[in-house]
C-alpha positions in Angstrom: 56.6 -44.0 -6.0 60.3 -44.8 -5.5 61.3 -48.5 -4.9 62.7 -49.2 -1.5 66.5 -49.1 -1.3 66.9 -52.7 -0.1 65.4 -54.0 -3.3 68.8 -53.4 -4.9 71.0 -54.8 -2.0 72.5 -58.0 -3.2 74.5 -58.1 0.0 71.7 -56.9 2.4 72.4 -55.2 5.7 70.6 -56.1 8.9 67.7 -53.7 8.3 67.2 -55.1 4.8 67.3 -58.7 6.0 64.6 -57.9 8.6 62.4 -56.2 6.0 62.7 -59.1 3.6 61.9 -61.6 6.3 58.8 -59.7 7.3 57.7 -59.4 3.7 58.5 -63.0 2.7 55.0 -64.4 3.2 53.4 -61.7 1.0 56.1 -62.2 -1.6 55.4 -66.0 -1.6 51.7 -65.3 -2.2 52.3 -62.7 -4.8 54.9 -64.7 -6.7 52.9 -67.8 -6.6 49.8 -66.2 -8.0 51.8 -64.4 -10.8 53.6 -67.7 -11.7 50.3 -69.6 -12.1 48.9 -66.7 -14.1 52.0 -66.8 -16.5 51.4 -70.5 -17.1 48.1 -69.9 -18.8 48.0 -70.2 -22.6 47.5 -67.0 -24.6 45.3 -66.2 -27.6 46.5 -65.5 -31.1 45.3 -62.5 -33.0 46.3 -63.2 -36.6 49.7 -61.4 -36.4 53.0 -62.2 -34.7 53.3 -60.8 -31.2 56.6 -59.5 -29.8 56.6 -58.8 -26.1 59.1 -56.4 -24.6 58.9 -56.9 -20.9 61.2 -57.4 -17.9 61.6 -59.7 -14.9 61.2 -56.9 -12.4 59.0 -53.9 -11.5 60.2 -50.6 -12.6 62.1 -49.2 -15.6 64.8 -51.2 -17.4 64.6 -49.7 -20.9 61.6 -51.4 -22.3 60.3 -48.4 -24.2 63.5 -47.6 -26.2 63.9 -51.3 -26.8 60.4 -51.5 -28.3 61.0 -48.5 -30.5 64.3 -50.0 -31.8 62.5 -53.2 -32.6 59.8 -51.3 -34.5 62.6 -49.7 -36.6 64.0 -53.1 -37.4 60.6 -54.4 -38.5 59.9 -51.3 -40.6 63.2 -51.8 -42.4 62.0 -55.3 -43.3 58.9 -53.6 -45.0 56.5 -54.6 -42.2 53.9 -52.4 -40.4 54.3 -52.7 -36.6 52.0 -51.3 -34.0 52.5 -51.0 -30.3 50.0 -52.1 -27.6 50.5 -50.6 -24.2 48.7 -50.6 -20.9 49.0 -46.8 -20.8 50.2 -46.7 -17.2 49.5 -43.4 -15.5 46.9 -42.3 -18.1 43.1 -42.3 -17.7 42.3 -43.9 -21.0 43.2 -47.4 -20.0 41.2 -47.0 -16.7 38.1 -46.3 -18.8 38.4 -49.8 -20.3 38.2 -48.8 -24.0 40.8 -49.3 -26.7 42.2 -46.0 -27.9 44.7 -45.3 -30.7 47.0 -42.6 -29.3 47.0 -39.3 -31.2 49.8 -37.0 -29.8 47.8 -34.0 -31.2 44.8 -34.9 -29.0 46.1 -37.0 -26.1 48.6 -35.9 -23.4 50.3 -38.0 -20.8 47.4 -37.5 -18.4 45.2 -39.3 -20.9 47.5 -41.8 -22.6 50.4 -42.2 -20.2 54.0 -41.0 -20.9 55.3 -44.1 -22.6 52.5 -44.4 -25.2 53.3 -40.8 -26.3 56.9 -41.8 -27.0 55.8 -44.9 -28.8 53.3 -43.1 -30.9 56.1 -41.0 -32.5 57.5 -44.3 -33.9 54.5 -46.4 -34.9 50.7 -46.6 -34.4 50.1 -47.1 -30.7 47.0 -48.5 -29.0 46.3 -48.1 -25.3 44.2 -50.8 -23.7 43.8 -52.3 -20.3 42.8 -55.5 -22.1 45.9 -56.4 -24.2 44.0 -58.9 -26.3 41.4 -56.3 -27.3 44.2 -53.8 -28.0 46.1 -56.3 -30.2 42.9 -57.1 -32.1 42.2 -53.4 -32.7 45.8 -52.9 -34.0 45.5 -55.8 -36.4 42.1 -54.4 -37.5 43.8 -51.1 -38.2 46.4 -52.8 -40.5 49.2 -53.8 -38.2 51.3 -56.7 -39.4 53.3 -57.2 -36.2 52.2 -56.4 -32.6 54.8 -55.1 -30.2 53.7 -55.3 -26.5 55.3 -52.7 -24.4 55.4 -54.7 -21.1 53.1 -57.6 -20.5 55.6 -60.4 -20.0 53.6 -61.6 -17.0 50.3 -61.1 -18.7 48.9 -64.3 -20.3 46.2 -62.8 -22.5 48.3 -63.1 -25.8 50.4 -65.8 -27.2 53.9 -64.4 -27.6 55.9 -65.4 -30.7 58.9 -63.6 -29.2 59.2 -62.6 -25.6 62.2 -60.4 -24.6 63.2 -59.7 -21.0 64.9 -56.3 -20.8 67.6 -56.1 -18.0 69.4 -53.0 -16.7 73.0 -54.1 -16.7 73.8 -52.1 -13.6 71.2 -53.6 -11.3 70.0 -56.9 -12.9 67.3 -58.3 -10.7 68.3 -56.5 -7.6 68.2 -58.6 -4.4 66.6 -61.5 -6.3 63.4 -61.5 -4.2 59.8 -61.2 -5.3 57.7 -58.1 -4.6 57.2 -56.7 -2.0 60.5 -58.2 -0.6 62.3 -57.4 -3.8 61.7 -56.2 -7.4 60.9 -59.5 -9.1 57.4 -59.8 -10.4 57.5 -63.6 -10.0 60.3 -66.1 -9.0 62.9 -66.3 -11.8 62.5 -70.0 -12.3 58.8 -69.4 -13.1 59.6 -66.6 -15.5 62.4 -68.2 -17.6 60.1 -70.5 -19.5 58.2 -67.5 -20.8 61.3 -65.8 -22.2 62.9 -66.4 -25.5 65.9 -64.0 -25.0 67.2 -61.3 -22.8 68.3 -57.8 -23.7 71.0 -56.5 -21.3 71.2 -52.7 -21.5 74.5 -51.2 -20.3 77.5 -52.6 -18.5 77.5 -54.3 -15.1 78.1 -57.6 -13.4 74.5 -57.8 -12.3 73.3 -57.8 -15.9 76.1 -60.1 -17.1 75.0 -62.6 -14.4 71.5 -62.7 -16.0 73.1 -63.0 -19.5 75.1 -66.0 -18.4 72.1 -67.7 -16.9 70.2 -67.1 -20.1 72.9 -68.7 -22.1 73.0 -71.7 -19.9 69.3 -72.1 -20.5 69.9 -71.9 -24.3 68.5 -68.4 -24.7 70.3 -65.6 -26.5 71.6 -62.6 -24.5 71.6 -59.5 -26.6 73.7 -56.5 -25.5 72.5 -53.0 -26.1 73.2 -49.4 -24.9 71.2 -46.2 -24.7 72.7 -43.5 -26.9 71.9 -39.8 -26.1 71.0 -37.5 -29.0 74.3 -36.4 -30.4 73.4 -32.7 -31.0 71.9 -32.2 -27.5 74.8 -34.1 -26.0 77.3 -31.7 -27.7 75.5 -28.7 -26.3 75.5 -30.1 -22.8 79.2 -31.1 -22.7 81.0 -28.9 -20.2 77.7 -27.4 -18.9 76.9 -27.2 -15.2 73.6 -29.2 -15.0 70.7 -29.7 -12.7 69.3 -33.0 -13.6 65.5 -33.7 -13.3 64.3 -37.3 -13.6 61.2 -39.2 -12.6 62.1 -42.6 -14.0 62.7 -46.1 -12.7 66.4 -45.4 -11.9 67.1 -41.6 -11.9 70.8 -42.2 -11.2 71.1 -43.8 -14.6 70.2 -40.4 -16.2 73.0 -38.8 -14.1 75.4 -41.4 -15.5 74.3 -40.6 -19.0 74.9 -36.9 -18.5 78.3 -37.5 -17.0 79.2 -39.8 -19.9 78.6 -36.9 -22.4 80.8 -34.6 -20.3 78.2 -32.6 -18.4 79.0 -31.5 -14.8 76.0 -32.7 -12.8 75.7 -30.4 -9.8 72.6 -32.0 -8.4 69.8 -34.5 -9.2 66.1 -33.8 -8.5 64.7 -37.3 -8.4 61.0 -38.2 -8.5 59.2 -41.5 -8.6 58.6 -43.3 -11.9 55.6 -41.8 -13.8 55.4 -38.9 -11.3 52.6 -36.5 -12.3 54.4 -33.1 -12.2 52.8 -30.0 -10.7 54.1 -26.4 -10.7 55.1 -26.8 -7.1 57.6 -29.6 -8.2 59.2 -27.6 -11.0 59.1 -23.9 -10.1 61.7 -24.2 -7.3 64.0 -26.1 -9.7 63.6 -23.6 -12.5 64.3 -20.8 -10.1 67.4 -22.5 -8.7 68.7 -23.1 -12.2 68.4 -19.4 -13.0 69.9 -18.3 -9.6 72.9 -20.6 -9.9 73.5 -20.5 -13.6 72.6 -24.1 -14.1 71.2 -25.9 -17.2 68.0 -27.7 -16.2 68.0 -31.0 -18.1 65.3 -33.8 -18.1 64.5 -37.0 -20.0 62.1 -37.3 -22.9 59.8 -39.4 -20.8 59.6 -36.7 -18.1 59.0 -34.0 -20.8 56.2 -36.1 -22.2 54.4 -35.9 -18.8 54.9 -32.1 -18.7 53.8 -31.4 -22.3 50.2 -30.3 -22.7 49.9 -28.8 -19.2 49.7 -25.0 -19.6 50.7 -24.5 -16.0 54.0 -26.4 -16.6 54.8 -24.7 -20.0 57.0 -21.9 -18.6 59.2 -24.4 -16.7 59.3 -26.9 -19.6 60.4 -24.1 -21.9 63.4 -23.5 -19.7 64.5 -27.1 -19.8 66.8 -29.0 -22.1 65.4 -32.4 -23.0 67.9 -35.2 -23.7 66.4 -38.0 -25.8 68.0 -41.4 -26.0 67.8 -44.2 -28.5 68.6 -47.9 -28.0 71.4 -49.4 -30.1 71.9 -53.1 -30.2 75.5 -54.4 -30.3 74.6 -57.1 -32.9 71.8 -56.0 -35.3 72.1 -59.3 -37.2 71.3 -61.3 -34.0 68.2 -59.1 -33.5 67.1 -59.6 -37.1 67.5 -63.4 -36.7 65.3 -63.4 -33.6 62.7 -61.3 -35.4 62.8 -63.6 -38.5 62.2 -66.6 -36.3 59.2 -64.9 -34.6 57.7 -63.9 -37.9 58.1 -67.5 -39.2 56.3 -68.9 -36.2 
């Protein structure tokens, strides 16, 4: 599903104001319940827990942030493991804890994000995050990285990071369904140790300033496209395909590397692709001489489905990694969490 456009209107028009007014009672109920839930104490599992979450619903860059943190921990000689809800996959809905094996599990089973995480460190999918963390520790993990879960109280979090998209921040600042916030910001700040602002933008800088006034570090970061793929795409006429939280962010990345983006085929976050979605795009790319380009997250949802294989083979996948502006500040935060 795509988020309603008015969620991102910080200066809402009349239609947006009417929609927010109509949804305000539901937002107050939802936000209040989430805030009370967040205030509950969490359990410890015998290993430090680092949570990579966000204030809002939708994508902000949590998965690449989690992968980057795992690399930091590995360089320190530690064995991290990821615990994920496995959104979009059937494994978590079955209730069991499963360690993701990319040779066995596809996105329909594990979800797209766990497949990306599993390429970096052992990854456990579990609806019950406490059970998932205990399984990871039992398998030898020395540090648990929660992919999402800031609003989930099951685990005590030694370090909780809120990832913020610099271009959109917290949108209109309203709680779901009137806006993208998962709970009122004042209720969420006490659960956060630091924020990670990805990319430029006044919306993200506003959150960074608020974090600093609250005595919480604001780390800057950027998504870096794979250099070899970026070099091949520079100057190419591109048809972009993205089913992520903010598909236009993918377009901006392509434009930054010098690609000529002719059009964007945008789908909802975690969209389960079918041949009917992709075949017309693949045909258009051939007909108009375009390079069909997608994200690693989208490609993960297509992989393993034989009916999509011909279309996926035609695509160029542009992976991205997250680079922190100040690695020393990240290491200091991690050292504090490990000491706790």
